[in-house]
C-alpha positions as CSV (number, residue, x, y, z in Angstrom):
1,M,91.0,63.3,-75.8
2,N,93.1,60.4,-74.7
3,Q,91.0,59.9,-71.5
4,Q,87.8,59.9,-73.5
5,Y,89.2,57.2,-75.8
6,F,90.2,55.1,-72.8
7,F,86.7,55.5,-71.4
8,L,85.1,54.4,-74.7
9,Q,87.5,51.5,-75.0
10,Q,86.9,50.5,-71.4
11,Q,83.1,50.7,-71.9
12,H,83.4,48.6,-75.1
13,I,85.3,45.9,-73.2
14,Y,82.8,46.0,-70.4
15,S,79.9,45.6,-72.9
16,A,81.7,42.8,-74.6
17,I,82.2,41.0,-71.3
18,K,78.5,41.5,-70.3
19,L,77.4,40.2,-73.7
20,I,79.4,37.0,-73.2
21,Q,77.9,36.6,-69.7
22,V,74.4,37.1,-71.0
23,H,74.9,34.7,-73.9
24,T,76.7,31.9,-72.1
25,Y,75.1,28.6,-73.0
26,I,75.5,25.3,-71.2
27,Y,76.1,22.7,-73.9
28,H,74.6,19.4,-73.1
29,F,76.1,16.4,-74.8
30,W,73.8,13.4,-75.3
31,C,75.2,9.9,-75.1
32,F,74.7,7.8,-78.2
33,Q,72.6,4.7,-78.5
34,G,74.4,1.8,-76.8
35,T,75.6,4.1,-74.1
36,F,74.3,6.0,-71.1
37,N,75.4,8.2,-68.2
38,T,73.8,9.2,-64.9
39,Y,75.4,12.6,-64.8
40,E,74.4,15.9,-66.4
41,G,76.7,18.4,-68.2
42,L,78.7,16.0,-70.3
43,I,81.1,17.5,-72.8
44,N,81.9,14.5,-75.0
45,E,81.2,10.9,-75.7
46,T,84.2,9.6,-73.6
47,Q,82.1,10.4,-70.5
48,C,79.4,8.0,-71.6
49,T,79.3,4.4,-70.3
50,P,78.7,1.4,-72.6
51,C,75.4,-0.1,-71.9
52,L,75.7,-2.8,-69.3
53,A,76.1,-6.5,-70.3
54,G,72.7,-8.2,-70.4
55,D,70.9,-4.9,-71.1
56,Y,70.5,-2.5,-74.0
57,C,70.4,1.2,-74.5
58,G,67.9,1.8,-77.3
59,V,67.9,5.6,-77.7
60,E,70.4,8.4,-77.2
61,G,70.5,10.6,-74.1
62,L,69.7,7.8,-71.5
63,N,70.6,8.1,-67.8
64,T,69.9,4.4,-67.3
65,T,69.6,1.3,-69.5
66,S,66.5,0.8,-71.6
67,G,66.0,-2.7,-70.2
68,P,67.1,-6.3,-70.4
69,C,68.2,-8.1,-73.5
70,A,65.4,-10.2,-75.1
71,A,65.1,-13.9,-74.6
72,G,66.9,-15.8,-77.4
73,F,69.7,-13.3,-77.6
74,Y,72.7,-12.3,-75.5
75,C,74.0,-8.8,-75.0
76,P,77.7,-8.0,-74.4
77,P,78.2,-4.4,-73.2
78,G,77.2,-1.6,-75.6
79,Q,74.1,-3.0,-77.3
80,D,71.5,-0.6,-78.7
81,T,68.7,-3.1,-79.3
82,A,67.0,-5.8,-77.2
83,S,67.4,-8.3,-80.0
84,P,70.9,-7.8,-81.5
85,V,71.0,-9.9,-84.7
86,T,74.8,-10.3,-84.3
87,Y,74.3,-12.0,-81.0
88,P,71.7,-14.8,-81.3
89,C,71.8,-17.5,-78.7
90,T,73.8,-20.4,-80.2
91,L,73.1,-24.1,-80.7
92,A,73.2,-26.2,-77.5
93,H,72.8,-23.1,-75.4
94,Y,69.9,-21.0,-74.1
95,C,69.4,-17.3,-73.4
96,P,66.4,-16.6,-71.1
97,G,66.7,-12.8,-71.3
98,Q,69.2,-10.3,-69.9
99,T,71.8,-12.9,-70.8
100,V,75.4,-11.9,-71.0
101,I,76.8,-15.0,-72.6
102,P,74.9,-18.1,-73.9
103,I,74.3,-20.7,-71.2
104,P,75.1,-24.3,-72.0
105,C,72.1,-26.7,-71.8
106,A,72.4,-29.0,-68.8
107,N,72.7,-32.8,-69.1
108,G,69.4,-34.3,-70.2
109,T,68.4,-31.2,-72.2
110,Y,69.2,-29.9,-75.7
111,M,68.8,-26.9,-78.0
112,N,68.7,-27.7,-81.8
113,H,68.3,-24.2,-83.1
114,T,69.6,-20.7,-82.5
115,Q,67.7,-18.0,-80.5
116,G,66.6,-20.6,-77.9
117,A,65.1,-19.1,-74.7
118,A,65.1,-22.5,-72.9
119,C,66.5,-25.9,-73.5
120,Y,64.2,-28.9,-74.3
121,T,64.1,-32.0,-72.2
122,C,65.6,-35.0,-73.9
123,P,63.0,-37.8,-74.7
124,A,63.2,-40.8,-72.4
125,G,65.7,-43.4,-73.3
126,S,67.7,-41.1,-75.6
């Protein structure tokens, strides 16, 4: 009787192990908007990379950036939209697109509003 019990117990353990093997799932973690990762099989968000400066990551699960930041805006790392409202190009600067920080207008040019993509040439004699 004892041997039979051991056999049943052993068979149950074997079945449980097979069940686990058959039902093993590979969990795939998707990086959030504003991040990306080029590798597969991520297990948590710490393995995601903030979107590169000058670019944005507009959807989750990216393995590369979505594209460059829009003209008139600048994109520090981690942006999730091409036109981040918290980062409009500032007065006296321009942002042509894929801009990391606003670029000051050169001598002889100006920018008198925010979200400028290019500086204006100063009128002659001014």
